[in-house]
C-alpha positions as CSV (number, residue, x, y, z in Angstrom):
1,M,0.0,0.0,-0.1
2,N,1.2,3.4,-0.8
3,S,2.2,5.5,2.2
4,I,-0.4,8.2,3.4
5,S,2.2,10.9,2.8
6,E,2.8,10.0,-0.9
7,I,-1.0,10.6,-1.6
8,D,-1.7,14.0,-3.5
9,W,-4.8,14.8,-1.5
10,K,-7.3,17.0,-3.8
11,V,-9.7,17.0,-0.8
12,K,-8.9,16.4,2.8
13,S,-10.3,16.9,6.2
14,K,-8.6,17.3,9.6
15,A,-8.7,13.5,10.0
16,V,-6.5,13.3,7.1
17,D,-4.1,15.9,8.7
18,S,-3.8,14.0,11.7
19,L,-2.9,10.9,10.0
20,L,-0.2,12.6,8.0
21,E,1.1,14.2,11.3
22,N,1.3,10.8,13.0
23,R,2.3,8.7,9.9
24,N,4.9,6.8,12.0
25,K,2.4,5.8,14.4
26,L,-0.1,4.2,12.0
27,I,-1.3,0.7,12.1
28,L,-2.2,-0.8,8.6
29,V,-4.3,-3.8,8.3
30,P,-5.1,-5.3,4.8
31,L,-8.7,-6.1,4.3
32,D,-10.5,-8.5,1.9
33,S,-10.3,-6.6,-1.4
34,G,-12.6,-7.0,-4.3
35,L,-11.9,-7.2,-8.1
36,E,-11.5,-3.4,-8.4
37,A,-9.4,-2.0,-5.6
38,E,-7.1,-2.5,-2.7
39,V,-8.5,-1.8,0.7
40,T,-6.6,-1.1,4.0
41,K,-7.7,-0.5,7.5
42,V,-5.7,2.5,9.0
43,C,-5.7,2.9,12.7
44,L,-4.3,5.7,14.8
45,E,-4.7,5.1,18.5
46,E,-8.3,4.4,19.0
47,S,-9.5,5.8,15.6
48,C,-9.7,3.6,12.5
49,F,-10.3,4.3,8.9
50,V,-10.6,2.6,5.5
51,L,-8.2,3.5,2.6
52,K,-9.4,2.4,-0.7
53,V,-7.1,2.5,-3.7
54,W,-8.4,1.7,-7.2
55,N,-5.1,0.3,-8.5
56,R,-6.4,-2.3,-10.9
57,S,-8.3,-2.2,-14.1
58,S,-11.5,-0.3,-12.8
59,K,-10.9,3.7,-12.9
60,P,-14.2,5.2,-11.3
61,N,-14.7,8.7,-10.6
62,V,-13.7,9.0,-7.0
63,E,-14.3,12.7,-6.9
64,Q,-18.0,12.0,-7.7
65,Q,-18.1,9.1,-5.3
66,F,-16.9,11.5,-2.5
67,K,-19.4,14.1,-3.2
68,L,-22.1,11.4,-3.1
69,L,-21.0,10.0,0.1
70,K,-20.6,13.4,1.7
71,T,-24.1,14.5,0.7
72,L,-25.6,11.2,2.0
73,Y,-23.8,11.3,5.1
74,D,-24.5,14.9,6.0
75,K,-28.3,14.1,5.5
76,G,-28.1,11.3,8.0
77,L,-28.2,8.2,5.7
78,P,-26.2,5.2,6.7
79,V,-23.0,5.4,4.6
80,S,-19.5,5.8,5.5
81,Q,-18.1,9.1,6.4
82,P,-15.8,10.4,3.7
83,Y,-12.6,12.2,4.8
84,G,-10.6,12.9,1.8
85,W,-9.7,11.8,-1.7
86,G,-6.7,12.0,-4.0
87,L,-4.3,10.3,-6.2
88,D,-1.4,8.1,-5.4
89,K,2.0,8.4,-6.9
90,D,1.0,6.1,-9.7
91,A,-2.1,8.2,-10.4
92,N,-4.7,5.8,-8.9
93,S,-7.6,7.2,-7.1
94,V,-7.7,7.1,-3.3
95,L,-10.6,7.5,-1.1
96,L,-10.3,7.7,2.9
97,M,-13.5,6.9,4.9
98,S,-14.6,5.9,8.3
99,F,-14.3,2.3,9.5
100,N,-17.8,0.8,10.1
101,G,-17.5,-2.7,10.9
102,V,-17.5,-6.0,9.1
103,A,-19.7,-7.4,6.3
104,V,-23.0,-8.9,7.5
105,K,-22.6,-12.7,8.1
106,K,-25.7,-13.9,9.7
107,I,-29.2,-13.0,8.6
108,N,-32.9,-13.4,9.7
109,Q,-36.3,-12.2,8.6
110,S,-35.9,-9.0,10.7
111,K,-32.6,-8.1,9.5
112,L,-33.7,-8.7,6.0
113,T,-36.7,-6.4,6.4
114,S,-34.4,-3.7,7.7
115,L,-31.9,-3.9,4.8
116,A,-34.9,-3.6,2.5
117,K,-36.0,-0.4,4.3
118,I,-32.4,1.0,4.1
119,L,-32.3,0.4,0.2
120,S,-35.7,2.1,-0.2
121,S,-34.5,4.9,1.6
122,F,-31.8,5.7,-0.9
123,H,-34.3,5.3,-3.7
124,E,-36.6,8.0,-2.0
125,F,-33.6,10.4,-1.3
126,P,-34.4,13.7,-2.9
127,L,-32.3,14.6,-5.9
128,N,-32.3,18.2,-5.4
129,C,-30.0,17.7,-2.2
130,F,-27.2,16.9,-4.6
131,E,-25.0,20.0,-6.0
132,D,-24.6,20.5,-9.6
133,T,-25.3,17.5,-11.8
134,F,-22.6,15.1,-10.7
135,L,-25.0,12.3,-10.3
136,K,-24.9,10.4,-13.8
137,K,-27.5,8.5,-15.9
138,N,-25.9,5.7,-17.9
139,D,-26.8,3.6,-20.7
140,F,-28.3,0.5,-18.6
141,I,-27.1,-2.3,-21.0
142,N,-23.5,-0.9,-21.7
143,Y,-22.9,-0.1,-18.1
144,F,-24.3,-3.2,-16.4
145,Y,-23.6,-5.8,-19.1
146,P,-19.9,-5.5,-20.2
147,E,-18.9,-7.5,-23.2
148,I,-22.5,-8.2,-24.0
149,E,-22.0,-8.1,-27.9
150,E,-20.1,-11.3,-27.5
151,H,-22.8,-13.1,-25.8
152,E,-25.7,-13.1,-28.4
153,D,-28.2,-15.2,-26.4
154,I,-28.0,-12.9,-23.4
155,H,-28.0,-9.6,-25.6
156,L,-31.0,-10.4,-27.5
157,L,-33.0,-11.4,-24.3
158,I,-31.8,-8.3,-22.3
159,K,-32.7,-6.0,-25.2
160,R,-36.2,-7.4,-25.2
161,L,-36.7,-7.2,-21.4
162,V,-35.5,-3.7,-21.5
163,D,-37.9,-2.7,-24.1
164,I,-40.8,-4.1,-22.2
165,S,-40.0,-3.0,-18.8
166,H,-40.3,0.9,-19.3
167,M,-37.3,1.5,-17.3
168,K,-37.2,5.0,-15.5
169,Q,-33.9,6.1,-14.7
170,D,-34.8,8.8,-12.2
171,K,-33.8,7.7,-8.7
172,L,-30.6,7.2,-6.9
173,I,-29.5,3.7,-7.0
174,H,-26.6,1.9,-5.4
175,G,-25.9,-0.4,-8.2
176,D,-24.5,-3.3,-6.3
177,Y,-26.6,-3.5,-3.0
178,N,-25.4,-7.0,-1.5
179,L,-24.5,-8.5,1.9
180,G,-20.8,-7.9,1.1
181,N,-21.3,-4.0,0.9
182,I,-23.3,-4.0,4.1
183,L,-21.3,-3.4,7.2
184,E,-22.5,-4.1,10.7
185,I,-21.3,-3.0,14.1
186,E,-23.2,-2.7,17.2
187,R,-26.5,-3.3,15.3
188,R,-25.9,-0.4,13.0
189,Y,-25.6,-0.9,9.2
190,T,-23.4,0.9,6.9
191,I,-23.7,0.9,3.1
192,I,-20.3,0.9,1.4
193,D,-18.9,0.7,-2.1
194,W,-20.8,3.5,-4.1
195,T,-18.7,3.0,-7.1
196,N,-21.8,2.2,-9.1
197,G,-24.1,4.9,-7.5
198,Q,-25.9,6.7,-10.3
199,L,-29.4,7.7,-11.5
200,G,-31.2,4.6,-12.2
201,D,-34.4,2.4,-11.8
202,P,-35.0,1.3,-8.2
203,R,-36.5,-2.0,-9.5
204,Y,-33.2,-3.1,-10.8
205,D,-31.4,-2.2,-7.7
206,I,-33.9,-4.1,-5.9
207,A,-33.9,-7.0,-8.1
208,W,-30.1,-7.4,-8.3
209,S,-30.1,-7.6,-4.3
210,I,-32.8,-10.1,-4.3
211,V,-31.1,-12.4,-6.9
212,L,-27.8,-12.2,-5.1
213,I,-29.5,-13.4,-1.6
214,R,-31.4,-16.2,-3.6
215,I,-27.9,-17.2,-5.2
216,Y,-25.6,-16.9,-2.3
217,V,-27.7,-17.4,0.8
218,S,-31.0,-19.3,0.0
219,E,-34.1,-19.2,-2.0
220,R,-36.2,-19.1,1.0
221,Y,-34.3,-15.7,2.6
222,G,-34.8,-14.5,-1.1
223,D,-38.3,-14.8,-0.9
224,V,-38.6,-13.2,2.5
225,Y,-36.3,-10.1,1.4
226,R,-38.5,-9.9,-1.9
227,S,-41.7,-9.7,0.3
228,A,-40.5,-6.6,1.7
229,F,-40.8,-4.7,-1.4
230,L,-44.2,-5.9,-2.4
231,S,-45.8,-2.9,-1.0
232,E,-44.0,-0.9,-3.5
233,Y,-43.9,-2.9,-6.6
234,T,-46.0,-5.9,-8.0
235,K,-44.7,-9.5,-8.2
236,E,-44.7,-9.1,-12.0
237,E,-42.5,-6.1,-12.0
238,I,-40.1,-7.8,-9.8
239,E,-40.0,-11.1,-11.7
240,L,-39.3,-9.0,-15.0
241,F,-36.2,-7.1,-13.1
242,E,-35.1,-10.1,-11.4
243,A,-34.8,-11.7,-15.1
244,K,-32.6,-8.8,-16.0
245,A,-30.5,-9.2,-12.7
246,C,-29.9,-12.8,-13.3
247,L,-28.8,-12.4,-16.8
248,R,-26.2,-10.0,-15.5
249,W,-24.9,-12.6,-13.0
250,I,-24.8,-15.2,-15.8
251,L,-22.8,-12.8,-18.1
252,L,-20.4,-11.8,-15.2
253,N,-19.8,-15.5,-14.5
254,R,-18.8,-16.3,-18.1
255,I,-16.5,-13.4,-18.2
256,T,-14.9,-13.8,-14.6
257,D,-15.9,-17.1,-13.1
258,L,-17.7,-15.6,-10.0
259,P,-17.2,-17.1,-6.4
260,K,-19.6,-20.2,-6.3
261,G,-20.5,-22.7,-3.7
262,K,-21.8,-26.2,-3.9
263,E,-25.4,-25.0,-4.3
264,T,-24.7,-21.9,-6.3
265,I,-25.3,-23.2,-9.9
266,A,-28.4,-25.2,-8.6
267,R,-29.9,-22.2,-7.2
268,V,-29.1,-20.0,-10.4
269,K,-30.9,-22.9,-12.4
270,S,-33.8,-22.7,-10.1
271,I,-34.1,-19.0,-10.8
272,L,-34.1,-19.5,-14.6
273,K,-36.5,-22.4,-14.4
274,N,-39.2,-20.4,-12.4
275,N,-38.7,-17.1,-14.1
276,V,-41.3,-16.7,-16.8
277,H,-38.9,-14.6,-18.7
278,L,-35.9,-16.8,-18.7
279,N,-35.0,-20.6,-19.8
280,E,-32.4,-23.2,-18.2
281,K,-30.5,-23.1,-21.4
282,L,-28.7,-19.9,-20.4
283,I,-26.4,-21.8,-18.1
């Protein structure tokens, strides 16, 4: 990991200044990192932070992410507090945030209901709270389905599903709401990794999170979680967007070979079999 002092801070708070002044006293602990960035826990006495460095192929707009986090945090939503952003000596984007616990491991019906309410609170967040127009609206297929042109079976189907779903990209969405991006400490939750935060359709955001619970936790808990959204959307709407979400998982698995347990593929096949928009030949 690059030294704190080697970062060219574009925006920094007093917390960053304190870390710089006490750089020789810092305790650095590598954390589990995803495919996009290197993540390190940085501690100074009783205070701990998270330093995220995008030193791999992904090059997101971290200034935008910093502004998004600051706006949400200042309005009381459960996100990490951002302390600064900048560039390391290799021009990789860097973001310093609060440390907010570890990823959710154990779930139950009550917890799933709470997590569903949190996701809905982001979707309901008033867009006029954001300064300027830094929150972007992306082309849905191009953004969420990389290399789609090379997979004709998925490409033809996703285009048809988008055409019939009347998508509305007019709300804040997280873009990758899953248990790995939900931290828990002393019964408080914090939603992290806003790399994919953008203007989008909440139904897709919800569907992606449902599909991941069905695939990686259990179909029963997926059904419990889905039921928390049925007061907002119809079963038919959610099923249509779940089809899109499942297609994304299948595409990403073809490209990157996603993590899988012994029941993962069987659960994916179950979604394909039971969703009216899909078929088992896709996997």
